[in-house]
N, C-alpha and C positions, 0 to 999 in steps of 0.2 A: 638554352636548348642543349648545349653541350653537357651541362650538369645533369639534365634529365636522362640523356643517353648513357652517361656513366652509371647512374643509379640503376637503370634498366639492365645493363650488361652485368652489373654487380649482382643483382638479384638472380639473373639467369645462371651465373657462375655458382652462386651460393646454393641454389636448388640442385644443380647438377652435382656439385661437390658432396652435398649431404646425401643424395641418392646413391652415389658411388660408395660412400662410407657405409651405408646401410647394407648394400649388397655384399660387401666384404665380410660382414659379421653373420650373415644368415648361414646356419650350419648346413653341412652336406646332407642331402636327402630331404631337406625341408624347403618349403616354398612359403613366402610371406603372403598371408591372405589379405587381399586389397578390397574385399567387399562383395556384394551381390546386387543383382538387379532382378526385378520381377515384371513380367509381361502378363497382364490379366486380360483375357478375352471373355467378356461378359456383356449381356444386354444392358442397355441404359436403364438404371433404376435411380430412385431418388437420392440415395446417399452412397453412390458408388465410390466417390472420392474418399469418403470416410472408411469404407471397406478396404480400399487399396492401401490406405495409411495403416490400418490394423494389420494387414498381411505383410507389409514392409517391416513392421515391428517384430515379426516372427523370424526375420532373416538373421539368424544368429550363427556365430558370435559377431560382435561389433569389431570391425577392423581397427587397427591403430589409427589414431587421429593425425591429421596433417594441418600444418599452418603455412600458408603461402607456398603450397606444394612440397613442403619439407616434413619429414617424420622427425620432428624435433624431440618429442618425448621418447620415441624408440631409440634415437641416436644417443641421447643422454643415458638411457638404460645400458646400451651396449658399452659405452665408454666407462660407465660406473662399474661394470661387471668384469673389467679387465683384471689381470693378476695384480697389478700395482696401479690402481686407478688414480691415486692422488686425491688431495683434499677437495679440489674444485669439482672433479668428476663425481666424487661421492656425494657432494652437496647437491649438484644438479640432478643426479639420479634420484636422490631422496625427495627432492621437491617436485621434479617434473617428469621423472622416468616412467615409462610404460612397458609392462611385460609384452613381449612380441606375441602376436596372434598368427599362428601358422596354419596352413591349409589342412594339416593333419588333424586339427581340432574341429574341422567342419564335418557335419554329417548331413549331406544333402537329402538322403532318404528320409531321415527323421523330420527335416524341415518340410518336405513334401507332405508328409502325414499331417503335420500341424496346419499347413495351408488348407488341405482338404477338410480337416475337422472344423476350422474356423469358418469356411464357406458353408458347410452344412449347418452350423449354428446360425448362420445368416439366411438360411432358406434355400441355398443352392446345393441340391443333392445331385448325385451321379456326375460329379465333376472329374476332371483329369488334371494331374500335376506331373511335371517332368522337370529335369534340370540338366544343364550342360556345364561342365567344368572346363575352364580355359586356362591352360598352364603356359607360363613363359619360362625364361631362364631361371629367374629367382622369385617370380611373383605368380599368383594364381587368383582367379575370381570365379564366381558361379553365377550363371544366368538361369533363373527359374521361369517356367511358363505354367499358367493355370488356365483351364478352359471350362466354362460352365454354361448351361443353358438357362431357360427361363426359371425363375424361382417359384416355389410353392406359395400360394396366397390363401388367406382365410376366407372360407365361404360362410361358415356358421359357427357361433360360439354360444355355449349354454352351460348352465350349472346343473349337475346331477345331484338332486336333493332328496332328503327324506323328510321327516317332520320335526327336526331339531330347530330350536329357536335360533341357534347360531347360523344355521343355513338361511333363515329368513334375513338375518343381518347381512350375510354375504350377498344375497340377492339384491338388497337395497344398495350396497356399495357398488355393484356391477353397473349401476346406472351411469357411472362415470368411468367405465372400464377403458383401459389403454388399447384393448384388442377390438378392432373394428373390421367388418367384412372388407376384403380387398387388401388388407395389410399383408405384407410378406411375412413368412415364418421367420421369427427372430428369437433366439434363446434369451438374449438380453432383455427383450420386451416381456417375455414370460416371467423372468425373474423379477423384473420391476413390478409387474402386476401382482405377483405373490407378496412382495414387500409392501405394496400399497394396501392390499387387503389386510395384511397382518397389522399394519399401523392403524387402519380404520377400525378393526375389531378391538385393538387395545384401547383406543380412545372411547369405545363404547363399554369398556369395563372388563374385557377378557384378559385378565392379568397373566394367565399362564399359557396363552395361545402362542404358537410358533409358526412361522411361514413354512416350515418343513412339513406341517400337517396337511398342506394343500398339494394336490398333484394334478398335473395336466396330462390328458391323453389325446393324441392326435390320430385321426382316421383319414388316410389318403386314398382309400379304396372307394371313392364316391363318384368318380367319372373316369372315362378312358381317354378323353380328348384334352381336357385342361388340367394343368397342374394346380389343383385345389385340395384343401383339407378342411375337415370339421374338427373343432376343438371342444373338449369337454373338461370341466373342472369338477373335482369332488374332494371330499375329505378322505384321508387315508384310513385304512382299517386300524382298529385298536388304538385310536387317539385317546389319551388319558381323560377320565371324566372331569377332572378339575380344570382341564383346558377348554371345556365346552360350556362353562358357566361364567357369568359375570361376577365381579368382586366389588364389594362395598367397603368403604373405609368406615370403621366403627370406633377408631381411637387415634388421636393425634397427640404426640408428646414432643415437646421442644426442649432441648438442653442447651441453653445459651452459652454455657461455660464448660463444655464437655472435654474431659481428658480421661485417659485409660485408668488412672489411679484415683479418679474422683469417686467419693462415696455419696451416692444419690439417695441412700436410705434416710438420711437425716436432712435432706435438702427441702427447701420450701417449695410448695406447689401452688400455683395460681391458676384457677380455671377462668378461661376467657374465650367466648365464642366457640365453645365445644373443643377447645384445645387446652392441654396441660403444659404450663411453663414451669420447668423444674430446675432450680438453681439455688446455690448457697448464697443467701443475700440477694441483692438486686445488682446483677452484673449488667443486664440489658433490660430496660423497661418493657414488660410484656405487651402493654398497649401499643408501643411503637413497633416492636418486633412482629407483632401479629399482622401489621399492614403489608408485610413482604410475602406472606404465605397465601397462596391462591387456593390450595385444596381445602375442602370443608368436610366436616364430620357428617356422615350419612349419605354422601354422594358416591357415585361409581368411580372406580379407579380410572385416572386419565393420565397417560404418560406426559402429555404436553404440559398440563398444569404442574405435574411433579417437576419436570425439567425447568420450567419457568420459575417455579418457586425457589429451586436451588440457585438458578442464575441471579435472581433478585437478591437473595441472601448473600451471595458471593459479591455482588456489586456494591454492597455496603462498604467494603474495603477494610473491614475489621477482622475478618475470619480467614485463617490460613487454610482450613479445610471445612467444607460443607458437605455432609454426607446424609442423604435421605435413604433410610432403610425401611423396607416393608417386611412384616412378619405375618404369616398366615395364621388365622385363628381357627377355631372349630368351624368346619364348613357344613352346610346343608347340601342336599342333592341339587337344588336349583339355584343356590346363591352362595358365593364365597365371601369371606370376611377378612379384612386386613387391619393391621395396626401399623401406623406410620410413625417413625421416629426421626426427628431432625437432630443430628449430632453436630454441633457447631463448635469448632476448636478455634479460639481467638488467637490473634497475633499478640506479640509483646506490646503492652500498652504504651510504653514510652521508649523512644529510641533517639539517638544522636548519631548523625552521619557527617563525616568530613570527606570532601572530594577535592583532590588536586587535579586540575584539568589542563590540557593543552587545547586551546580554543582556536578554531578556524571558522571565520564567518564569511557570509556571502559577499560582504563588502571588502574582502581581501585583508581584513584586520585579523591578526593572529597573535597569540601570546598566552602566558600562564594565567590561571585563575584558581581561586580557592573558594569553595562553597561550604558553608556550615548549615546543617538542617536539623532542627529539633522537631519531633513529631509526637503528638499525644493523641492516641486513638481512643474513641469512645469517651470523649471528654465529659459529656453530660449524661452518660449511660443511655444514649440513643443513637450510637454509631457515628457521632460527630468526630471529625478529624481536624485537629488544630496544628498548623505547621508554621514555624518561624524559620526563615532562611536569611542568612547574611552572606554577602559575596564581596570579594575584592579581586580585581582583575587589571592587568596591565596589557595593553595591546599595541602593536605597531603594524603599519601597513606593509605588505609584501607584494612583489610583482606589480608595483604601481608606477614604474618609470620615475618621473621627477617628483612623485608624491611619496616616495619611500620614507621621508622624514616625518610623516604624520604618525602620532602616537597618542595614546589616551590612558587615563587612569579612571577606573570606575569603582565606586563603592555603592552598596545597596543593602537595604533592610526591608523585608517583606513578611507580612503575616496573612495567612489564609485560614478561614474557618469554613469547613464544608459540612453541610447537613445532608444526609442521605434521604431527603424528602423535600417537598415544596414548602417553602416558608413564604407566606404572603399575609397581607394585612386582613384578609378574610380567609376562612378555612377552604382549602381546595383538596378534594379527594382525587388523586391522580388515577388515570385509567390506563396507564401503560403496562402491558403485561410482560414485555420483553425485559425491560430494565426500569429502574426507578430514577426519575429525574432528581438531580442534586442541586442544592442551593449553595452558592459560593459567595462569600464576602471576603474581599481582599483590601488590604491597606498597606502602602509601602512608600518608600522614599529612595531616590537615587541621587548620587553626586557624580558628575562627569567633568573631567578636566581634559580638554582636547588640545594636547601638545602646546600649551602656552597661548593658544589662540583665544579660547574662551572657557569659562567655567559655567556649567549649567546645573542648577538644582531643580529637582522635580519631585512632586508629591502626587500620588494617584490613589484612587479608591474605586472599587466597582462592586456591584451587586447584581447577581444574575443566576441563570439556571443552565444546566447542560445535561444531556441524556442521549442514549442510543435508542432509536426507534426500532431498530432490528440489527441484524448482524452487519449490515452495510451502511446504514444511515445514521449520521450523527448531527445533533442540533446543539447550538449554544446561543443564548440570548442574554445580553447584559442591558437591562433597561436603565441602569444607573452606571455611568462610566465617566469619571471625573479625572482630569489630568491638569495639574498646575505646574508650569515651568517658569523658571526665573533665570534670565541671563545675568548671573551674579557678577561676572567679570569678563571683560573682553579687551583684547590687546589692541593697540593702534593699528596693527596689521589687519586684524579682523574687522575693525571699524572701517578701514579703507575698503575692504571687500563689500561690506554692507552698504557703504555710501555709493559704490558703483552700481549696485543693484537694489533699487528700492523695494522690488518684490521680495527679494530675499530678506531684507530687513523686516518687512511686514510679516513674513512667515515666522520670524523669531519673536516679534513683538506680541503676536497673538498667543499669550501664555496661559490662557484659561480655556480648556476644552471640556465641555460637558455635553454628553449625548447618549445615544443608544447604538448598540451594534449587534449584528446577528451573523452567525456562521452556520453554513450547512455543507456537509460533505457526504457524498455517496460513493463508496469505494468498493469496486470489484476487481481491483488490479491484483491484489495479493492472493487470490484464489488460484492455487497451482493447477487445478484441473480444467481451468477455462482457457480456451484458445484465444478468445477475444476478451480482454480485460479493459475496464474503463473506470475513470474517476471523474466525478463532477463536483466542483467546489464553488460555492457562492458566498460572498462576503458583502455585507451592507453596513455602512457606518454613517450615521447622521449626527451632527453636532450643532449646537447653538440655537436651535429653534425655541426650546423652552425658555432659555435665558433671554432671548430676544423678546418673547412675549412678556416676561416679567419686567424687562427694561422698558418696554412701551407702556406697560400698565402703571409703572411707577412714574411715568412721564419724563423719564430722562432721555432715552433714545440716543445716547451718545456712544453706544457700542462698548460700554464698560459696565461691569457689575462688581460690587465690592472693591472698586478701584482698579480692577483688572480688565484688560481688553480681551474679549472672548472671540473665538473663531466660529464662523458659520460655514458649513459646507455639507455636501452630500457625496458619498463615495460608494462605488460598487465595483466588485472584482468578480470575474468569471474565470475559472480554471478548469479546462477540460483536458483529460489525458486518455490516450488510447494505446493499449499494448496488444500487438498481434504476436502470439507465441507460435513461432514456426515449429519449434520442437521444445524439449525440456530445457535446453540451454541456449536457444537462439530466439531473440526477440527483436521486433521492430517497435520501438517506443516513440510516441509522439505527444506533443503538448501544444495547446493553444491557450494563451493567457490574454485577457482583455480587462483593463481597469480604467476607470474614469473617476476623477474627483472634480466636483463643481463647487467653487467658492461663490457665495452669494451674500447680498446685503452688506454686512459689516466687513466681509473679507474679499480681497482681490486675488489671493492665492491660498493654496492649502498650507496649513502649518507645516514647518519643515519636516517634522517627524512623520508626517502623513504623505509626503510626496513620493513619487516613483523615480527610479533611476534604472539605467540599462547598461549592460556590459558586465562581465565578470564570470566567475566559475559556475554560477547557477542561472545565468542569463545568456547573453550572446558571447560565447567564449572566445571569439576571434578579436574581441576588443577589451581593453583594460577596464577596470572598475570605473563606472560613472563617466566613461569617455564617449558615449553616444548621445547625441541630441543636446537639447530638445530640437526636434525637426532637423533642419539643415544647418543649425548653428555650429560655427567653428570657432573655438577659442583661439586667441592669438598665440597662446602658448599653454602648455600643460603645466599648471601650477595650482596653488591653493585656490585661486579664484575659480578656475574651471572645476575643481572638485566640488565646490559648493554651488556653482552655477548650473551644472549639468544635471538638473532634476526637473520633474514636470508634473502635470496634473493628469495626463493621459498616458497609458502604456499599452502597446500592442506587440505581442511576441509569439513566435511559433518555433518549435524545435522538432526535429526528427532524428532518430538515432538507431542504428543497427548494432545490437549487442551480440557478441559471439564468444565462445570459449577459445582459449589459446592452449594453455597447459596448466594442469592442476588448479591452483587457486587464482591463476592469472587469467583475466578476461579482457577482451578488447572491444572497441566501439568505433564506428564511423558515424559522424554527425554533421548536421547542417542546421544552423540557427539563423533566424531573421527577426527584425523588429526595430522599434524605436520608442521614444517618448516625445510628448508634445506639451505645450502650454495651452490652457483654456483661454487666457487673455493675452493680448499683445504686451510684450516686455521690451522696451527700447534697448535694455542692456543685453538682450539675447535675440538679435535679429534672426529671423527665419525659424523661430521656435514655436510660433502659434500654429495650432492644428488647422488645416485647410483641406479643400477638396483634392489637392494633389498630394495627400499624405502618402499614398502608395509609392510616389517617386522619391520618398525620403526614408525608405527602408534600408537598414543595414543588414548585410548578409555575410556569414562566415562559415567556414567548414574546418574539419580537423579529424584527428584520430585520438582515441583515448585508451588508457590502460588502467585496469582496476584490479586491486587485490581484494578479493571477496572472501571474507572469513566469517561467514554465517552471522548475520545481523550487524556486521561491521564492514564497511567498505572504504578503502583508501583509494582516492581517484587522482589520476594524472591525465590532463588533457592538453594536447598541443593543437593549436588552431591558427588559422590565417584568414584575413578578411578577403571576401570576394567583391563586396560592394561597400563603398564608403560614402554615406549620405552628405558629409560635410564638404566634399569636393564639388567643383562646379558641374553643372548639368552637362552630360555628355562624356564626363571623365570619371563617373562614379563606379562603373563596372571595370573589372580587370585586375590582374595581379601577375607580375612578372615571374614569380616563383623562382627567384634566383637564390637558392638556399646557400650557395657558396659565398654570397656577399654578406659581409658582417653588417653593413648598413641595412640591407633588406631584412636580415634576421632580427635586428633590433627593432625595426618598425613594423614588421609583419608576422613574426613568429611569436605567438603568445603562449606562455606556459601557465596552466591553472592547476593548483593543488587544492583539494577539498576532501572532506569526509562525507561519504554517502553519495548516492546517485543524484543527478541534477533534477530528475523528475521521475 
């Protein structure tokens, strides 16, 4: 308690000291601008909160940011601008400094005009806006007030038309208009309607049409009592004639090996399905390339088909640039004509890449690694990618308490052959317009030496398909997935670990895994314009059923095939994430993960490589790696035994995190994590580990604060966490934490530091 008071008074002193330092640097005659507030007096309408948010965005300029009540960025700026600032002050100013925002930079009258203009755009006419400036000794702020009455609502909407064919097309599109009687006048909705009509007309072949050719006219003089208006839509005067006719595609040319200096006069031309494929020699087989192009000769221009054709060609992975160009041919009065040209610039066919990496994994292993990758694009002249990769890595465990001695050496060789189409034993014509499903064949081997404990050799191969159904949805299915592992060498120490836990031995003995897996991701988190972002992931993994059938058919039924013991299990993972974007740089991020693996028939536990663990930088950060569970199990001591024992068949985990900016590239986070793992079957070596109806009483809970250096696509993360609930303690003693940060023993047992690359979810 004494320590907490000291920290509190220290923070109060620091805030007061920094505030005094700021006042000292504010020039004479200037006041530091601390921000503005807005009071909106308006009737209740459907999206009033959204309108208030838009109005608040107009309150400019933005004041200097504060952290824990301190103007840290402004303070570093003042210190760095001194006559002799010194190296440290110059560095802090460069990294975190903020230019001061003074009250003299504020223009309340202009802001009032912007507020009224935005309200009129939203249907609130004849409003009033005022402001009041509040000045102190060294600081000033502005309070704005806006008053509006009832908004204008739509009574009737119609198209003013003549006898043009395009006007008939517009009339048909108005069957799904965004403008309905009773809607409030809204300039954004009018613009959206113009864009919708423009896109609809282009999809019908109107290549040269533009939404600027449409004009809305409002009539408010229709009633004296109610605030209503009639709306009329018409074409502008003097619209160009070529904008009022449809365009037909009369010629399609494809250049599979396009470059600016290429001479196409002597190139070979192949006619196929109304398209001309022009190339010197056969760079890409025309019959295969033709499958990616959706536009057809003789049909009307369609921007969606044009865009999707370009996307499909880009998704092959062989082309650096994909350019679709349309040229107008001689036009008639009632019909236009187009020539389409696909200009495809290939990437370098062969490449070799070497990568020296510093690896940080979710299991707290870190160390250097070297990757060598050879790539051959367009191997069989059909867009095939052939990759060979070799890796060597040495890893050691950090932040693991008594487990810091764990280390490993990993060697690997892998080959991938990717076909940009579906390869099946019977012909399949794919029907996906957004992107093309790809077929992937993989073959590889790994060698793992885990710190003198054991040596593991593995061989794996897979055959499957992956594709994007749209911008958000991703599918991957591997109907053939084979993994063979061999515990080639084990030390007496590791054998002792296996002898104490028969379930663990079984998980290593089942060294033949053959099955099918499926992955589905639906991701709308990374869309910056969304206030509510979410991600849903589903993973399914089934192994051993086909082998079991063959084993029974052969009459063996001994759980082995080709002399190898095979694993049988079913596994499902659900990963749901929700991000609430409070503003452009403040987010509440949450995640719920649930996974279960069910061993059956030949298996009593999941193979070790398929088991779950809990705790660590991407899990429950208040507990060290693999230190939670299963269930209420408590190892006698934290050692190698507990590292291998604390895994399970079931995992349930929830996380919530508030992310906020601090200064420049530095961001902060406050988080709360909860969860645990359990066993599907009873294991005498791990008492309390089996999943039961009282699972909720075995949840581990932790909280903490994080700091992230966010450098656009690359995040270095530091998280400090402490447990609030320990499920391995006796019931009645699991909640609570003394928070005695001055105690070395408390810090060692309760203050957990996590270092990682990237956000946890």
